[in-house]
MARLUMLUM-314669 format. One record per residue: residue in three letters; x, y, z of N, C-alpha, C, CB in turn. Coordinates in pm, whole numbers, always signed. Each point is the difference from the previous one (the first is absolute). Glycine has a CB too. Example, Ala and Ser with C-alpha at 12.3 -4.5 7.8 and 13.67 -1.06 7.14 Angstrom:
2
 residuo    n_u    n_v    n_w   ca_u   ca_v   ca_w    c_u    c_v    c_w   cb_u   cb_v   cb_w
     ALA  +1319   -569   +780    -89   +119     +0    +90   +120     +0   -189   -117   +125
     SER   +154   +222   -197    +82   +119     +6    -77   +109    +73   +118    -63   -215
//
This chain:
71
 residuo    n_u    n_v    n_w   ca_u   ca_v   ca_w    c_u    c_v    c_w   cb_u   cb_v   cb_w
     MET  -1240   +189  +1234   +127    +33    -69    -16    -17   -154   +133    -75   +208
     LYS    -82   +160   -288    -12    -19   -139   +110    -91    -47   -108   +221    -25
     ARG    +82   -287    -97    +96   -107    -56    +13    +66   -146    -76   -240   +148
     TYR   +212   +230   -192    +20    +44   -141    +85   -115    -60    -10   +265    +48
     SER     -2   -270   -188    +80    -71    -94    +88   +101    -72   -176   -182    -28
     ILE   +313   +159    +39    +84    +86    -63    +80    -85   -113    +13   +153   +219
     MET    -56   -134   -343    +58    -79   -114   +142    +67    -20   -240    -60   -121
     THR   +339    -43    +99   +138    +47    -27    +46    -51   -144    +56     -3   +260
     GLY    +47    +62   -299    +50    -28   -129    +62   -135    -13    +32   +236    -24
     THR    +36   -279   +130    +64   -135    +10    -15    -66   +122   +152    +71   -147
     VAL   -124   -207   +164     +3    -67   +123   +101    +50    +96    -81   -187   -119
     THR   +189   +242    +58   +115    +65    +85    -49   +110    +63   +172    -66   -142
     TYR   -248   +156    +79    -58   +115    +51   -107    -40   +114    +43   +119   -232
     ALA   -113   -214   +207   -100    -36    +99    +70    -55   +142   -166    -59   -208
     ILE   +268    -27   +186    +71    -39   +109    +72   +122    +68    +23   -227   -109
     LYS    +46   +316    +44    +58   +109    +55   -102    +92    +89   +163    -18   -202
     GLY   -269    +41   +130   -107    +85    +54    -52    -71   +128    -66    +94   -236
     ARG    +26   -214   +229    -44    -78   +120    +97    +21   +121   -104   -177   -158
     ASP   +231   +144   +135   +107    +10    +97    +20   +139    +57   +104   -185   -119
     LEU   -123   +284    +35    +26   +138    +40   -134    +42    +93   +157    +58   -234
     LEU   -268   -102   +185   -120    +39    +82     +4    -75   +130   -141    +45   -206
     ARG   +176   -164   +216    +12    -80   +123    +98    +72   +100    -46   -220   -136
     LYS   +162   +261    +77    +99    +61    +87    -51   +125    +64   +178    -96   -140
     ASN   -274   +164    +73    -57   +122    +51   -138    -14    +69   +126   +107   -181
     GLY   -147   -229   +226   -121    -31    +84   -125    -31    -72    +96   +142   +159
     TYR   -100   -153   -289   -132    -34    -83     -8   -147     +0     +7   +203   -158
     LYS   -141   -245   +147    -32   -141    -20     -8    -11   -154   -131    -36   +230
     ALA   +231    -37   -285     +0    -11   -150    +34   -151    -43    +77   +258    -21
     ASN   -135   -309    -82    +24   -121    -56     -4     +2   -157    -92    -96   +213
     ILE   +143     -4   -273     +6    -13   -140   -101    -95    -61   +231    +54    +26
     GLU   -307    -15   -129    -99    -90    -60    +26     -1   -153   -177    +47   +187
     ARG   +164   -184   -243     +5     +2   -146   -132    +22    -55   +187   -145     -2
     VAL   -204   +247    -93   -118    +45    -73     +2    -58   -144     -9   +214   +142
     SER   -107   -278   -169     -8    -47   -137   -118    +40    -65   +128   -178    +56
     GLY   -147   +148   -187   -119    +38    -66    -11   +147    -47    -98   -177   +135
     GLU    -18   +247   -141    -15   +129    -46    +67   +106    +99   -215    -81   -119
     LYS   +220    +41   +236    +51    +93   +112   +160    +25    -15   -193    -95   +166
     ALA   +260     -6   -225   +149     +1     -5    +50   +106    -85     +4   -235    +35
     LEU    +86   +298    +35    +83   +109    -88   +149    -31    +24   -180   +197    +24
     GLY   +259   -169   -125   +149    -22    +31    +29   -157     +9    +13   +231   +136
     CYS    +49   -264    -25    +40   -144    +23   -115    -71    +70   +250    +60    +18
     GLY   -349    +10    +26   -118    -58    +55    +20    -31   +158    -54    -99   -242
     TYR   +138   +182   +309    +10     +0   +143    -36   +129    +61   +169   -166    -19
     ALA   -225   +144   +143    -61   +127    +72    +37    -14   +145   -204    +26   -161
     ILE   +226    +84   +214    +19    +18   +156   -137    +15    +56   +228   +119    -12
     LEU   -263   -200   +107   -132    +35    +72    +40    +69   +123   -132   -197    -87
     LEU    +69   +311   +112    +32    +90   +108   -118    +20    +89   +165   +111   -142
     ASP   -157   -124   +266   -103    +40   +104    +39   +124    +60    -57   -227    +50
     GLY    -24   +336    -50    +39   +114    +60    -26   +132    -94   +170   -150   +133
     GLU   -108   +260    -97    -11   +122    -79    +92     -3   -119    -63   +123   +202
     ILE    +21    -93   -311    +78     -9   -132    +91   +125    -20   -193   -137   -106
     GLU   +157   +248   +140    +71   +130    -29   +148    -13    +32   -208   +132    +52
     LYS   +244   -159    +75   +134     +5    +52    +73   -135    -62    -76   +141   +233
     ALA     -3   -251   -246    +68   -115    -53    +33    +16   -145   -114   -138   +164
     GLU    +25   +206   -251    +35    +23   -136   +123    +88     -9   -237    -26    -65
     GLU   +242   +131   +149   +115    +98     +2   +130    -79    +24   -149   +192    +91
     LEU   +136   -281    +13   +113    -78    +37    +60    -78   -116    -98    -13   +225
     LEU     +3    -68   -295    +41    -76   -115    +53    +71   -116   -155   -145    +73
     ARG    +89   +260   -103    +50    +86   -114   +147    +61    +24   -251    +60    -45
     ARG   +266    -18   +188   +136    +55    +32   +111   -106    -19   -107   +158   +166
     ASN    +60   -282   -142   +109   -115    -10     -6    -62   -143    -21    -59   +257
     ASN    -44   +130   -346    +11    -61   -153    -78   -124    -19   +229    +87    -22
     VAL   -345   -107    +93    -67   -130    -25    -93    +42   -111    +15   -109   +245
     LYS    -22    +54   -353    -85    +30   -114   -138    -48    +25   +192    -12   -150
     ILE   -290   +114   +158   -141    -24    +30    -74    +24   -135    +20    +73   +256
     LEU    -96   -177   -288    -87     +9   -117   -137    +42    +19   +133   -162    -83
     GLU   -193   +109   +190   -133    +49    +36    -15    -31   +153   -103    -38   -244
     ILE     +6   +104   +313    -39    -16   +132   -147     -7     +1   +200   +113    +85
     THR   -267   -226    -14   -125    -24     -5    -54    -28   +145    +34    -78   -238
     GLN   -138   +149   +275    -47    -35   +139    -92   -122     -1    +17   +244    +65
     LEU     +8   -337    +17    -80   -128     -4   -112     +9    +97   +199   -135    -66
//
């Protein structure tokens, strides 16, 4: 199974995105990102699974995504 880091604009977006993904059957957690990898507020959603439908779900629900990286 693939794992992704989805950088969000704020911690609020990270929480909203995590909860939305969990409600739709995805395994998702939040992680604080620091250093050079940090964008925006420095929070990312860690997602296990396929990214295409998850990204579409987040964008449809106005979760601001700054960057997606496969881990």
